[in-house]
C-alpha positions in Angstrom: -77.8 43.8 -20.3 -79.2 43.4 -17.5 -82.5 43.0 -17.3 -83.1 44.5 -14.1 -81.7 47.8 -12.2 -81.1 48.0 -10.0 -81.0 49.7 -6.4 -77.5 50.4 -6.0 -75.3 53.3 -4.2 -72.7 55.1 -6.1 -69.6 53.2 -6.0 -70.8 50.0 -5.5 -68.8 46.8 -6.2 -70.3 43.5 -7.8 -70.0 40.9 -9.0 -72.6 39.7 -12.6 -72.5 36.4 -13.4 -74.5 35.5 -16.9 -76.6 32.3 -16.3 -76.2 30.6 -19.1 -73.5 30.5 -22.6 -73.4 28.3 -25.1 -71.1 25.8 -25.1 -67.8 27.4 -26.9 -68.8 30.3 -27.3 -66.6 33.1 -26.0 -69.1 34.2 -22.8 -68.0 30.0 -21.9 -64.9 30.0 -22.3 -63.8 34.2 -20.2 -66.1 32.3 -17.5 -63.7 29.3 -18.1 -61.2 30.7 -17.2 -61.5 33.1 -15.1 -63.4 30.3 -12.8 -62.0 28.3 -10.2 -59.3 25.9 -10.4 -56.2 28.3 -11.3 -53.8 26.8 -13.2 -50.1 27.5 -10.9 -47.0 27.7 -12.7 -45.9 24.7 -11.4 -48.5 22.7 -13.0 -48.2 24.3 -16.2 -43.9 23.3 -15.6 -44.9 19.7 -15.2 -47.3 19.4 -17.3 -44.6 21.6 -19.9 -42.3 18.7 -19.0 -44.6 15.1 -19.3 -45.5 16.4 -23.2 -41.8 15.9 -23.7 -41.7 12.9 -22.1 -44.2 11.6 -24.0 -43.1 12.5 -27.1 -42.5 10.2 -29.7 -40.2 10.4 -33.3 -41.5 11.2 -36.0 -42.4 7.5 -38.8 -42.1 9.7 -42.7 -43.0 6.2 -43.9 -46.6 5.5 -45.0 -48.2 2.0 -42.6 -50.1 2.2 -46.1 -47.2 1.4 -47.9 -46.4 -2.4 -48.1 -42.3 -2.4 -47.2 -40.0 -3.7 -50.0 -38.3 -6.4 -49.4 -34.7 -7.2 -50.3 
C-alpha cells in the first residue's frame, strides 16, 4: 500500500520500488530476482558445466571408522 496518493492521469505507467525489505523475506527475494544484472542462458550453462566438472566421487566409508588392517 502506498503512503501517499499520487495525482496521475488514468493509464499512467508507474514504477513502485519498496524502500526496505527484511533479508530473506519474499519481497527481498523478488526484488533481488528482478534487479540487474540479469543472468544470461550462457552463464547458466557455464555454471552447470563447472559444477559437473567440480563434482567429487561419493565416498561411502565413514571417516570416523578406523580402517581394518589385513
